[in-house]
C-alpha positions in Angstrom: 0.3 21.2 -5.0 1.8 20.5 -8.4 0.0 17.8 -10.4 2.1 15.2 -12.3 1.5 14.8 -16.0 -1.0 12.1 -16.9 0.5 8.6 -16.7 1.0 6.8 -20.0 -0.4 3.3 -20.4 2.5 1.1 -19.3 2.2 -2.7 -19.4 2.2 -3.5 -15.6 3.2 -7.1 -16.1 6.8 -6.1 -16.8 7.8 -3.3 -14.5 5.4 -4.1 -11.7 6.6 -7.7 -11.4 10.2 -6.5 -11.3 9.8 -3.9 -8.6 7.8 -6.2 -6.3 10.7 -8.7 -6.3 13.7 -8.4 -4.0 14.8 -4.7 -3.9 16.4 -1.9 -2.0 14.0 0.3 -0.2 14.6 3.7 1.5 12.0 5.9 3.2 12.0 9.6 3.7 9.7 12.1 5.6 9.1 15.2 3.6 7.7 18.4 4.9 4.8 19.6 2.8 6.7 22.8 1.9 9.0 20.6 -0.2 6.3 18.7 -2.0 5.9 20.9 -5.0 9.6 21.1 -5.9 9.9 17.4 -5.5 7.0 16.6 -7.7 8.1 19.1 -10.3 11.5 17.4 -10.7 10.1 13.9 -10.6 7.6 14.8 -13.3 10.5 15.8 -15.5 12.8 12.8 -14.8 10.6 9.7 -14.5 7.3 8.6 -15.8 4.2 8.9 -13.6 2.7 5.5 -13.0 -0.8 4.1 -12.6 -2.3 0.7 -12.7 -3.6 -0.2 -16.2 -4.4 -3.9 -15.8 -7.7 -5.6 -15.5 -10.3 -3.5 -13.8 -8.2 -0.3 -14.0 -9.9 3.1 -13.9 -9.0 4.8 -17.2 -10.8 8.1 -16.5 -8.4 11.2 -16.4 -7.6 13.4 -13.5 -8.3 10.8 -10.8 -6.8 11.0 -7.3 -5.4 7.6 -6.4 -5.8 6.3 -2.8 -4.8 3.2 -0.8 -6.4 1.7 2.3 -4.0 -0.8 3.9 -5.2 -3.3 6.5 -2.4 -4.6 8.8 -2.7 -7.9 10.5 -1.3 -8.9 13.9 -1.7 -11.6 16.6 -3.5 -11.1 20.0 -0.1 -10.8 21.7 0.9 -8.1 19.1 3.8 -10.2 17.8 4.3 -8.1 14.7 4.1 -4.8 16.4 6.6 -5.8 19.1 9.0 -7.2 16.5 8.8 -4.1 14.4 9.3 -1.7 17.3 12.2 -3.8 18.5 13.9 -3.8 15.1 12.5 -1.6 12.4 15.0 -2.9 9.9 14.3 -6.7 10.2 10.7 -7.8 10.4 7.7 -9.2 8.6 4.5 -7.5 7.9 1.2 -9.0 6.7 -1.3 -6.7 5.1 -4.1 -6.3 2.6 -4.3 -3.4 0.3 -7.4 -1.9 -1.5 -6.8 0.7 -4.2 -9.4 3.2 -5.2 -9.7 6.4 -7.2 -11.7 9.5 -6.4 -12.8 12.0 -9.1 -13.1 15.5 -7.6 -15.1 16.6 -10.6 -18.0 14.3 -9.6 -18.1 15.5 -5.9 -20.9 18.0 -6.4 -23.2 15.3 -7.9 -22.5 12.6 -5.2 -24.5 12.1 -2.1 -22.2 9.5 -0.5 -18.4 9.1 -0.8 -18.6 5.8 -2.6 -20.4 7.4 -5.5 -17.3 9.2 -6.7 -15.0 6.2 -6.0 -13.8 3.7 -8.6 -12.2 0.5 -7.3 -11.6 -3.2 -8.1 -13.6 -6.0 -6.4 -10.5 -7.5 -4.7 -7.7 -6.8 -2.2 -4.0 -7.5 -2.6 -2.6 -9.7 0.2 1.1 -9.1 0.9 3.7 -10.7 3.1 6.6 -8.3 3.2 10.0 -9.2 4.7 12.5 -6.5 5.5 16.2 -7.2 6.0 17.9 -3.8 6.4 17.2 -1.8 3.3 16.4 -5.0 1.3 12.8 -6.2 1.0 11.0 -9.2 -0.5 7.3 -9.4 -1.0 4.8 -12.2 -1.7 1.7 -10.7 -3.3 -1.6 -12.1 -4.6 -5.1 -10.9 -4.9 -8.4 -12.2 -3.5 -12.0 -11.0 -3.2 -12.7 -9.4 0.1 -15.2 -12.0 1.1 -12.4 -14.7 1.1 -10.2 -13.0 3.6 -11.8 -14.3 6.9 -11.6 -17.9 5.7 -8.0 -17.6 4.4 -6.8 -16.0 7.7 -8.8 -18.6 9.6 -6.6 -21.3 8.1 -9.0 -22.3 5.3 -8.6 -22.4 1.6 -9.9 -20.5 -1.4 -13.4 -21.1 -2.6 -13.7 -22.5 -6.1 -15.0 -19.2 -7.6 -12.7 -16.9 -5.8 -10.2 -16.3 -8.6 -11.1 -14.3 -11.7 -8.7 -16.3 -13.9 -7.3 -19.8 -13.7 -3.9 -18.4 -14.3 -4.0 -16.7 -10.9 -4.7 -19.9 -9.1 -1.1 -21.1 -8.7 0.1 -17.8 -7.4 -2.8 -17.4 -5.0 -2.6 -21.0 -3.7 1.1 -20.6 -3.1 0.5 -17.4 -1.3 -2.3 -18.8 0.9 -0.2 -21.9 1.7 2.8 -19.7 2.8 0.4 -17.5 4.8 -1.2 -20.5 6.6 2.2 -22.1 7.3 3.4 -18.8 8.7 0.4 -18.5 11.0 0.9 -22.0 12.2 4.5 -21.2 13.2 3.3 -18.2 15.1 0.9 -20.3 17.1 -1.6 -17.5 17.2 -4.3 -16.3 14.8 -3.6 -13.3 12.5 -6.5 -10.8 12.5 -7.0 -7.3 11.1 -5.3 -4.9 13.6 -5.4 -1.4 12.2 -5.9 0.6 8.9 -4.0 3.3 7.2 -5.5 5.5 4.4 -3.5 7.8 2.1 -3.4 9.4 -1.3 -0.6 8.0 -3.4 1.4 9.5 -6.3 3.7 7.1 -8.1 6.6 7.3 -10.6 8.3 4.3 -12.1 10.8 3.4 -14.8 9.1 1.1 -17.4 11.5 -1.8 -16.6 10.8 -1.6 -12.9 14.4 -0.7 -11.9 13.2 2.4 -10.0 9.9 3.3 -8.3 9.1 6.3 -6.2 5.9 6.7 -4.3 4.8 9.8 -2.4 2.0 9.2 0.2 0.0 12.1 1.4 -2.5 12.7 4.2 -1.8 9.5 6.1 -4.6 8.8 8.5 -4.8 5.9 11.0 -8.0 4.0 11.9 -9.3 1.2 14.1 -10.8 -1.8 12.3 -14.5 -1.4 11.4 -16.7 -4.3 12.5 -17.9 -4.9 8.9 -14.5 -4.7 7.3 -14.8 -7.7 5.1 -18.5 -7.8 4.5 -19.2 -4.3 3.2 -19.8 -4.0 -0.5 -18.3 -0.5 -1.0 -14.7 0.5 -1.2 -12.8 1.3 2.0 -12.9 5.0 1.4 -11.7 7.4 4.0 -15.2 8.8 4.7 -16.4 5.3 5.6 -13.7 4.3 8.1 -14.9 6.3 11.1 -12.9 8.7 13.1 -9.2 8.9 12.4 -7.1 8.2 15.5 -4.2 10.3 14.3 -2.6 11.8 11.2 0.9 12.1 9.8 1.7 15.7 8.9 4.6 14.9 6.6 4.5 13.2 3.2 6.1 9.8 3.1 8.4 9.2 0.2 9.6 5.6 -0.6 12.3 4.9 -3.1 12.3 1.3 -4.3 15.1 0.3 -6.6 17.0 -2.5 -8.3 19.7 -0.2 -9.3 22.1 2.4 -7.8 20.4 5.4 -6.3 20.6 8.1 -9.0 22.6 11.2 -8.1 19.8 13.4 -9.4 17.3 11.8 -7.1 19.6 12.2 -4.0 20.1 15.9 -4.9 16.3 16.4 -5.4 15.4 14.8 -2.1 18.0 16.9 -0.2 16.9 20.1 -1.9 13.2 19.4 -1.0 14.1 18.8 2.7 13.4 15.0 2.7 15.0 13.2 5.6 15.7 9.5 5.7 13.5 7.9 8.3 12.8 4.4 9.8 9.1 5.1 9.4 6.5 2.4 9.6 2.9 3.0 8.7 2.0 -0.2 10.7 3.8 0.9 13.8 2.4 4.4 13.7 -1.2 3.1 13.2 -1.0 0.2 15.7 0.6 2.5 18.3 -2.3 5.0 18.2 -5.0 2.5 17.9 -3.9 0.0 20.5 -1.3 1.9 22.5 2.5 1.6 22.7 2.7 -1.4 25.0 
């Protein structure tokens, strides 16, 4: 697989804030045979992107991974809504990002020894209306998650900076109100782990992510209490895997003609694909 050029240090407060606002979002399934041509063109046309904010891993040649925890109710409200209408639904999820360094693999005795990660997860409420999406996003330490989803508040020492408090409190308030409207508790339902390659315009007008090796997992019993990162090797047996790469184009601009041509040439097909639906379906069944 072609490797993108090292990502420059881009201030995430500008582009990242823009691209997580309301935007157009289109997904594609890409056969792995088309991965190298796609990455070669993306590397020439748009900057590779990586997180460079507080707690970022600045070592070179890292492989970037995401473990996403999806939430649902006992009656599987979110799963049924997403299956019934893939283009209009709400997802609630927590994301943990971590990096692996292949060069350290021979020295490590456990997977977490080659992992670098931040001591928090990002909580997201994502609303989809056709191709348009809106996202509420804030971060919290893992230990806070059970209390927050149980209808409680944030402990006094939960936030690393006072500046985060307003954003986090607003997010928690919205999450609690949403849970009350549901009339059922929201709990961790399933997990998805994947390697992510990202490309983004500095102003946040266009972001392209390529997710590889998607694997779907049941929820570990110690999900929120473990100290280590949620690396793939610590998640147990994968219930299923996605064989294609998942390409997501997130934009606040017209879709560039060069990108449409590149996706077509690589064999990428537009798809109403949901990581949550795929994971929940194999973990809990289609009913």
